[in-house]
C-alpha positions as CSV (number, residue, x, y, z in Angstrom):
1,M,-17.1,-7.8,2.3
2,R,-15.7,-4.8,4.5
3,Q,-11.9,-4.3,4.9
4,E,-12.0,-5.0,8.3
5,D,-13.5,-8.2,7.9
6,I,-10.9,-9.3,5.4
7,W,-8.1,-8.4,7.6
8,D,-9.0,-10.7,10.4
9,T,-7.1,-12.5,13.0
10,E,-6.3,-15.3,10.4
11,A,-5.1,-13.0,7.8
12,A,-2.9,-11.1,10.2
13,E,-1.4,-14.3,11.6
14,S,-0.4,-15.5,8.1
15,Y,0.6,-12.1,6.8
16,D,4.2,-12.1,7.7
17,T,6.5,-14.1,5.7
18,P,10.2,-13.2,7.4
19,G,13.0,-13.2,5.0
20,T,10.8,-14.0,1.9
21,G,8.1,-12.4,-0.3
22,M,7.5,-8.8,0.6
23,F,9.7,-9.3,3.7
24,A,12.9,-10.3,1.7
25,P,15.7,-8.1,2.3
26,E,16.0,-7.2,-1.6
27,V,12.6,-6.0,-1.4
28,L,12.4,-4.4,2.1
29,E,15.8,-2.5,2.1
30,P,15.4,-0.3,-0.9
31,T,11.9,0.5,0.3
32,V,13.4,1.7,3.8
33,D,16.2,3.5,2.3
34,R,13.8,5.6,-0.1
35,L,11.3,6.5,2.4
36,A,14.2,7.5,5.0
37,A,15.6,9.8,2.3
38,L,12.1,11.3,1.4
39,A,11.4,12.1,5.1
40,E,14.6,14.1,5.4
41,G,14.9,13.7,9.0
42,G,11.4,14.4,9.8
43,P,8.3,12.4,10.9
44,A,6.6,9.9,8.7
45,L,3.1,8.5,8.7
46,E,2.0,5.4,7.2
47,F,-1.4,4.8,6.0
48,A,-2.7,1.1,6.4
49,I,0.6,0.2,8.4
50,G,-0.6,-3.3,8.9
51,T,1.9,-5.5,10.9
52,G,4.6,-3.0,10.5
53,R,6.7,-4.7,7.6
54,V,7.8,-1.1,6.5
55,A,7.4,1.0,9.5
56,V,9.4,-1.2,12.2
57,P,12.5,-1.1,10.2
58,L,11.9,2.6,9.0
59,A,11.7,3.4,12.9
60,G,14.8,1.4,13.4
61,R,16.5,3.8,11.2
62,G,15.8,6.6,13.5
63,V,12.7,8.0,11.4
64,P,9.9,8.8,13.8
65,V,7.0,6.5,12.4
66,T,3.2,6.8,13.3
67,G,0.5,4.7,11.7
68,I,-3.4,4.5,10.9
69,E,-4.7,1.1,10.6
70,L,-8.0,-0.2,10.3
71,S,-7.7,-3.9,11.4
72,P,-7.1,-4.5,15.3
73,P,-5.5,-8.1,14.6
74,M,-3.1,-6.5,12.3
75,I,-2.0,-3.9,15.1
76,A,-2.0,-6.8,17.6
77,R,0.6,-8.4,15.3
78,L,2.5,-5.2,15.0
79,R,2.6,-4.9,18.8
80,T,4.8,-8.1,18.9
81,K,7.5,-6.1,17.2
82,A,7.1,-2.6,18.4
83,D,5.3,-1.0,21.3
84,E,3.1,2.2,21.2
85,A,6.0,4.5,22.2
86,T,7.9,3.1,19.3
87,V,5.6,3.2,16.5
88,P,2.1,4.8,17.7
89,V,-0.9,3.7,15.8
90,V,-4.4,5.2,15.4
91,L,-7.1,2.8,14.7
92,G,-9.1,4.1,11.9
93,D,-9.9,4.4,8.1
94,M,-6.7,5.9,6.1
95,A,-9.2,8.3,4.0
96,T,-10.7,9.9,7.3
97,A,-8.7,9.2,10.6
98,R,-6.7,11.8,11.9
99,A,-3.1,11.1,13.5
100,P,-1.7,13.6,15.9
101,G,1.0,15.8,14.7
102,T,2.4,17.2,11.5
103,F,4.6,15.0,9.1
104,R,7.1,15.4,6.4
105,L,6.3,12.3,4.5
106,V,2.8,10.2,4.3
107,Y,3.2,6.9,2.5
108,L,1.1,4.1,1.4
109,V,2.8,0.9,0.2
110,Y,2.0,-2.3,-1.6
111,N,-1.3,-1.4,-3.6
112,T,-3.1,-0.4,-0.5
113,L,-4.7,2.6,-2.1
114,S,-6.7,0.2,-4.0
115,N,-8.3,-1.3,-1.1
116,L,-10.6,1.7,-1.0
117,L,-13.2,0.7,-3.5
118,T,-14.5,3.9,-4.9
119,Q,-13.0,6.9,-6.6
120,A,-14.6,9.1,-3.9
121,E,-12.6,7.5,-1.3
122,Q,-9.4,7.3,-3.0
123,V,-9.6,11.2,-3.5
124,E,-10.5,11.5,0.2
125,C,-7.4,9.6,1.2
126,F,-5.3,12.0,-0.8
127,R,-7.0,14.8,1.0
128,N,-6.4,13.1,4.3
129,A,-2.6,12.8,3.6
130,A,-2.6,16.6,2.6
131,R,-4.3,17.4,6.0
132,H,-1.3,15.7,7.9
133,L,1.7,17.1,6.0
134,A,3.7,20.2,6.6
135,P,4.0,22.6,3.6
136,G,6.3,21.1,1.0
137,G,5.5,17.6,2.4
138,R,5.5,14.5,0.4
139,F,2.8,11.7,-0.1
140,L,4.5,8.6,-1.5
141,I,2.1,5.7,-3.2
142,E,3.2,2.2,-4.4
143,L,0.7,0.9,-7.0
144,G,0.5,-1.8,-9.5
145,V,-0.5,-0.7,-13.1
146,P,-3.6,-2.3,-14.3
147,D,-2.8,-5.5,-16.8
148,L,-5.6,-5.4,-18.7
149,R,-3.9,-5.4,-21.9
150,R,-3.0,-9.2,-21.3
151,I,-6.8,-10.0,-21.0
152,P,-8.3,-11.3,-24.3
153,P,-11.7,-10.1,-25.2
154,G,-14.5,-12.0,-23.3
155,Q,-12.0,-13.4,-20.6
156,Q,-12.6,-12.0,-17.1
157,G,-9.6,-13.5,-15.3
158,L,-5.8,-13.5,-15.4
159,I,-3.3,-15.4,-13.5
160,F,-0.7,-13.1,-12.3
161,R,1.6,-15.4,-10.4
162,T,2.3,-19.0,-9.9
163,E,4.9,-20.9,-7.8
164,P,4.9,-24.3,-5.9
165,G,2.3,-24.2,-3.5
166,Y,0.6,-20.9,-4.7
167,I,-1.5,-19.6,-7.5
168,G,-2.7,-16.0,-7.7
169,L,-5.7,-15.2,-10.2
170,D,-7.2,-11.6,-10.6
171,T,-10.8,-11.3,-12.0
172,Y,-11.7,-7.9,-13.4
173,D,-14.9,-5.8,-13.6
174,P,-13.7,-3.0,-16.1
175,L,-17.1,-1.1,-15.6
176,R,-16.3,-0.3,-12.0
177,Q,-12.7,-0.7,-12.2
178,H,-12.8,-3.4,-9.7
179,L,-10.8,-6.5,-9.4
180,V,-10.8,-9.3,-6.9
181,S,-7.5,-11.1,-6.1
182,H,-7.8,-14.6,-5.4
183,H,-4.7,-16.3,-3.6
184,F,-4.6,-20.0,-3.7
185,R,-2.4,-21.8,-1.5
186,F,-2.1,-25.7,-1.4
187,G,0.1,-28.5,-0.1
188,D,0.3,-32.2,-1.0
189,D,-3.1,-33.3,-0.4
190,R,-6.3,-32.2,-2.3
191,R,-7.3,-29.1,-0.1
192,A,-6.5,-25.5,-1.0
193,R,-7.0,-22.3,1.0
194,L,-8.5,-19.3,-0.7
195,F,-7.9,-15.6,0.5
196,R,-9.7,-13.0,-1.5
197,S,-9.3,-9.2,-1.5
198,P,-11.1,-6.8,-3.4
199,H,-9.6,-3.5,-5.3
200,R,-10.3,-0.5,-7.2
201,Y,-7.6,-0.2,-9.8
202,I,-6.3,3.3,-10.7
203,W,-4.7,4.1,-13.8
204,P,-1.6,6.5,-13.3
205,A,-3.3,9.6,-14.9
206,E,-6.3,9.3,-12.8
207,L,-3.9,9.2,-9.7
208,D,-2.4,12.3,-11.0
209,L,-5.8,14.1,-11.1
210,M,-6.5,12.8,-7.6
211,G,-3.4,14.6,-6.3
212,Q,-4.1,17.7,-8.0
213,L,-7.7,17.7,-6.4
214,A,-5.9,17.4,-3.0
215,G,-3.4,20.4,-3.7
216,F,-0.5,17.9,-4.8
217,A,1.8,17.9,-7.7
218,L,3.4,15.0,-9.1
219,E,7.3,15.2,-8.2
220,S,8.5,11.9,-9.6
221,R,7.3,8.4,-10.8
222,H,9.6,5.6,-11.1
223,A,9.2,1.6,-11.8
224,D,10.5,0.5,-8.5
225,W,12.1,1.4,-5.3
226,Q,15.6,1.4,-7.0
227,Q,14.3,4.4,-9.1
228,S,14.3,2.6,-12.4
229,E,12.9,4.4,-15.5
230,F,8.9,4.3,-15.4
231,T,8.0,2.9,-19.0
232,A,4.8,1.6,-20.8
233,E,6.0,-1.9,-19.9
234,S,6.4,-1.2,-16.3
235,R,4.1,-3.7,-14.1
236,S,4.0,-1.1,-11.0
237,H,5.0,2.4,-10.2
238,I,6.4,4.4,-7.3
239,S,4.7,8.0,-7.4
240,V,5.7,10.9,-5.0
241,Y,3.4,13.9,-4.8
242,R,4.5,17.1,-3.1
243,L,2.6,20.0,-1.6
244,P,3.8,23.6,-2.4
245,P,6.3,25.1,0.0
246,G,4.6,27.5,2.7
């Protein structure tokens, strides 16, 4: 499926979970704090801005935020929170679309880089970030660490989360570094709703090489937004790449 077909009106309408999940204060506030610090008072650009989960509170902190987004329904949802003057958005692909202006920070949160399904597209995303940045500018990526160590030989799938009314299952294609996330949501009856999204997973070392190809150097890597140490047991990472100064 095309990404613009996946992130349709139904997905946009169900994406926001105010106060819980990705929108919980303990998740969102450290995210905004870190991004505001990295922007250093300059403008920021969010690739795949979605419904504005991060961009709207970041703009509320006084950081000028622009977005690039492929899905019109996601932009429409964002527009219920912030108008074009507050958070301008360019409709397009984060690997190729160009937003006006020059930025101090470009950022990509919550595994969104993996929505690009080829290595070539992911490299182009790095290059697109570099095109938007001033000398010395930063590109931040939040990304999960592939969980293949937990999969026994011959098994193709792995449950990554269970909670009341929800089961999350990933299926893997290691030859192409692809996975499909299956999100099952159900109530008290027999029926369940399924949302699926395809991804290309990326090892941290491969990500660093992508950065080098686009002219970046790795500045820092932490396990979370609170800047905990990244270790072999970390399930995700926040990686910051930086262009050379002018």
